[in-house]
N, C-alpha and C positions, 0 to 999 in steps of 0.2 A: 421470754421471746428472743429468738435468735435474730441476728442482723439480717438474715435473708428471709424476709417474709413476703417476697414477691411471687410472681406467677410460677416460677420454676419450683419453689417449695410447695406451694399449694397443689400444683400438678402432681408432684411426687407423693404427697400425702394422699391425694385422691386415688392415685394409681395403686399404691401399695395397700390402701384401705380397700380397694375394690377386689383385692385378692382374697379377702376374707380375714376376719380378726383371728381366727384359729391358726391360720398359716403364719401370721406375723408373731403371734404369741408363742407358737412353737419355736420359731427362730430365736425369739428373745430368751427363752429358757433353755435353749440347747435342743438338739435333735437326737433321738435315740439311734443306736447303732443299726437297728432294724430299719428305721426310716431312712437313714443315710444310705443304706444299701438298696433301697427300693426305687431305683431310677426308672423313669418312664413308666410304661404300662406293664412292665415285666416281661414283655415279649422280646425286647432287645435291650436289656439293661446294660448300663455302663458300670462295670464292676469296680469296687474300691481298689483292687490291685492294679487297675489301670492297664489292661491289656489293649494297648493302643491299636495294634494291628487288627484285632477282632472288632473293636469299636468302629474303626475306619471301614472295614469290609462290610459292615452292616448298614452303612450310611448310603443314602441316595446321593446323586450328584447335587441335588438341590440342598440337601443337608450339609454337604461338604462346602458348598459355596457360602452357606450361612455361617459356618465356622470362620470364614474369612472376613466377616463383618463385625465392626465395633461401632455400636450405636450410642449416642449421647442420651443417657437416661433422663437428663433434665428436661428434655423436650418430648418425652413419651407420655401421652395421655392415657387415662384408664382404659378407654375403649380401644387402644392400640396394643395393649399388652399381649392379648391373645395372638394377634397377627405377628407381632415381633418374634414370638417363639414358635408358633405353629406354621406360619406362612413363610417367614424369612429364616427361621432356625438360627437366629443370631448367636454367635459364639462368644461375644464380648460386649461389655458395657463400659462406659467411661463417664466421668464428669470433669469439667474444667474448674479450676480454683475460683474463677471469677463468678460463676453462676452455678454453684452446687445445688442439688435438690433440697438439701438441708444442711445447716451449719451446726446442728446439735449432734454430737457424736453418737449418742444412744439412738436417737431418731434415725440417723443415717444407717447405722448398723442394722437396726430392726427392719428398715425398709429394704435394704439390699438382701437381707435374709429372706424376706417375704417374696421378693422377685426371684431369688434363687430357687426357693421351693416350688414356685409356679413353673419356672423353666424346666426343672427336673420332672415334676409331676405331670405337667400338661404338654410340655415340649417333647423333644426327642430323647430325653433322659440324660443329656449331657450338661453338666453345670457350665455356667458362663464364667469367664475371668473378668474381673472388674478392676479398672485402672483409674488413677488420678495423678495430678501433678505433685511432685515431691522434690522440686529443685532446691528449696531452702527450708524444708520442714513440711509437715502435713498441714499446710495453711488452708486446707479446704474447710476445716471445722473450727468452731470457737474453742478457746482454751488450750489450743495446741502450742507447742514450742516453735517459734519462728527463729531460724538461724540466719546469720548473715548471708547475703546472696553470694553466688559463686565467685564473683570478682574479689569480694572481701575475704572469702575463705582462701582464695589463692594467695592473698597477701600474707597469710600466716605461714605459708610454705610448709605445712605440717600434715602429711598424709594420715598420721594417727588421729589427729583431731578431726580431720575430714571423715574418716571411717567411723569415729564415735558419733559424730553428728548424723551421719547417714543411718547408722544402726538405730538410733532413737527415732529418726524419721520413719524408717521402715516399720518399727514396732507400732508407732502411732497410726500409720496408715492401715496396717493389718487389723488393728483394734476396731476400726470403724467399718470393716468389711472389705477393704481393698486387698487385692492380690498382686498388684502391679503398680510400680511407681515410675513416672515418666522423667527419669533423671539417670545419670548426670548429663549436663550439656558439655560436650567434649570439643567444641570448636575453640579456636585460638582467638585472642583479643587483637583485632587488626584495625577496626574502623569505628571510632567512637560515635560517628553519625548513626550507626546502626542501632535501632531501638532496643535490641536485646544484648547490647554490649555487656551489660552488667551480669548476664548469665554465663559469660565465659570465665574460665578459671585463671588464665594467664596468657600473656603474649609469647611465653616460652612453651613450645610444643611439648617438651619433655616434662616440665612441671605440670602442665595441664593434663598430660597423660597419666602421671603418677597420682595426682589428686583424683582424677576421674576413676582410675582403677580402685582407689581406696573407697570411693563412694559406692562403686559396684559391690565390693566386698561387704560394706556396711549395710546397704539396703537388703542384700540377699541373705544376710546372716540369719538363719532360722526360718527362711521363707517357707520351707516345706512343712514346718510345724506352726504356721500362722503367727510367727513372731517376726516376720520380715516380709518383703515383697520382691517380685522380680524387678530387676533394674532394666533400664533402657538407655543404652549409650546413644546420644543424639547430638546433632542432626547430621546424619551421614550423607555427604561430607561437604566441607567448604561453605557451610551456611553463613558463617560469620564474616565473610568478606564480599558482600554484594557490591557490584560496580558503582551503583548510585547511592548506596547507603540505606536504601529502603528494604524493609523486611520482605522476605519471600521473593526476591527479585534476582535477576541474572548475575552470576559471578564470572568474571573473565580472569582465569588464573593459569599461568604457564604450568605445564605438566610437572616440571621439575619442582616448582614451588608447592604444587599440590602434594606430590609424593614426599618431599623432604620436610614439609611443615604441616599442612592441613591434615594429612592422613595419619600422622604420627600419634597424636593423642587418642584417636579412635582405635588404632591398632593396639596401643598400650591398654586401653580400656577393655578391648575384646579379649586380650590375654587373661584378664581377670574373670572371664567366662560369664558375661552377662547373659541372661536368658533371652533378651530382646534387643533390637536396634531400631531406632526411629529414623526415617529418611528425611533428608533435607527438602524443604518446601520449594526452594529456588531451583534454578538451572545452573549447570556448570559447563561453561564453554559451549553454550548453545543448545544443550540437551537437558530437559528437566531431570533432576536426580532420580525421580520415580520411574523414568523411562530409560535409564542408562543401564544396560546390561553389563557394560564395562565396570561401572561402580558397584552394582548390586550383586553381580555374579563373579566376574573376573577378579575384582579386588576383594570384596567383602567375603565371598565364599571360598574362592580358589586360593587366593594369596594369603588372606588373613585367617582362614580356617574357621570362620564363624558358622555355627551349626544351629543357631536358634531361630527365632521368629523375627522377620522384618516387617514392621508396621509403618503405614503412611502417617503423615501428619494430617491435620484437620482439613478434610475435603480436598486433598491434593490431587486426586484423579480429576476432579472438576476443574481445578486450577490449570491443568494442562490445556484445557480448552479456553477457559474464561480469562486467564491471566497471562499464561506463557504463549498462547496462540500457537501451540505446538501440534495439537490434534484438532481435526475439524469437528469432531463430535465426541460425546462421552464414550461411546462404544470403542472408538479407536484408542482413546486414552486408556481405557481399562485393558484393552488387548496389549498395548505397549507396556503398561506398568506391571501387569501380572506376569507376562512373559519375560520381562526384565528381571523379576525376582521379588516383587512386593507380595507378601503373604496375607496381609490384612489391611483393610481400608478403614480408617477412622472417619466417621460420618456424623454430621451435625444434627440430623433430624430424619424423620421417617421418609420424607420425600427423597432425600439423598440415599437413604438405605434402599428404597425401591429402585431408584435409578441404577445404582451399582449392581444390585442383585439381578435385575432384569437384563442389563447389558452383558454381564458375565455369563449368565445362563444361555443367552442367545449365542454368544461367542463359542461356548463349549459345544452347543448343538451344531453349529456351523463348522466346527473343527478348527477355528481360528485360535483357540486356546486349548491345548491338548488336555485330555482328562488326567494324564500323568502329572501335569503341572498342578491341577486342582488337588489331586491326591497328595502331592508333596506339600502344598501349603496347608491343607487341612490337617495333615499328620503333624506338622510343626506346631499348629495350634493345640492339638490334643496332647502332644508331648510336653508343651509348656504347662498345661493343666495337670498332667501327671506329675511333673517335677515339683509343682506347687502343692501337691497332695489334695487336689480338689476332688478327685474321684473317691477319696476316702472320707473327706469332710470339707465341704465348701463353705461352711458357715462361720461367722464371727460370733463371739459371745458379748452381746451388748452390755451385760452387767459389768464387764471389765473395762469398757471403753473409757469411762471418766478417769479412772486411776492411771491408765496408760497414757492417755492424751493430756491429762491435766498437769497441775503445777509441780507434782513430784518429779516430773521429767525436765524441769527447767535448768537444772544444774549444768548440763553439757553446753548450753547456749552461752553461759557467762564467759568461760575462757575463750570461746569462739569470737564473741563480740569484743572482748578486751584486746585480744591479740590481732584482730583484723583492722584495728584503727591505725590510720596513717599518721 
């Protein structure tokens, strides 16, 4: 019995069970080369060689918008799976470490494989990319190695140790079916009132940047061969110094301080070539980071040269309306965020998936979000999948999960724990 025997686990088991025992058994034993190449119904296959331009050109606007959606698999019921992949064409799934669908590594890998087979066979033929939290180990499943949190790893001042820990974390995450890890946190330690202070690496921007870059290298080592995951430098930017100390709240920071301190560790992390960046949930000097074209385009793309995928944090398009009081309604928030440069929306449940999908489709039809911007975002999602090797093989091997996740991998945590003590 795993620790998570609540509604999310039962829902996950019911959902993956509804896909058919044969599908999940196929995922558990590995999928043949012929099966891996048989994407969709054969009329518009996504080839293993990942011809992204061809795949994109064969997609409808609705399918491209679907690629921009990341849905929380822990809240998907069995009767919603078909809609998830055939109506919304969802391009990504995630689970949070607090409420994963299963804490059993084999069970999780089998379930994700089953969903992947369904998405490819019954959806539009394009595999989804699956992400989870990896800040201090693959703490989503039982038996995995938990490393000291970022602030303690920062105390070691050792990039090599940080890279080793991240490498083992990436291996563990990949073993349970993940392709994407939401780490490192590259904000600087400024305000101990802030509830995620422990996730920062250092008050020194350069040390934080050096350690964050090491984490990127470690997580992504072997990612295209399923022995690592895509990293996500987060939370861009200035998330760690909210004015009132509360999470996801406004930051008031002079531009000089922003440029000379807060942006430095992000820039150093981006030089390590992370495949993704996650956006700050708060606002910076009166503008939510998700709506700031200055941050997301001028700084992130044009000045720092980032070419990967920019993903929102949890329901942050909705927060622009409900928390920041920046947009009068969801449609305006989606317009502002997508046009500013957010490529993918992380969404908590099917209701939020429907809201984002419907709003963005209406905006495209009205000309308020140009089709070229949708093409740009969807292409970035597809290129992420291509770089991760998902068009060749999107499946994990559940039989290997216990060995990779289990006790044999504990050794790297011991020096991390010992050297991080004050």
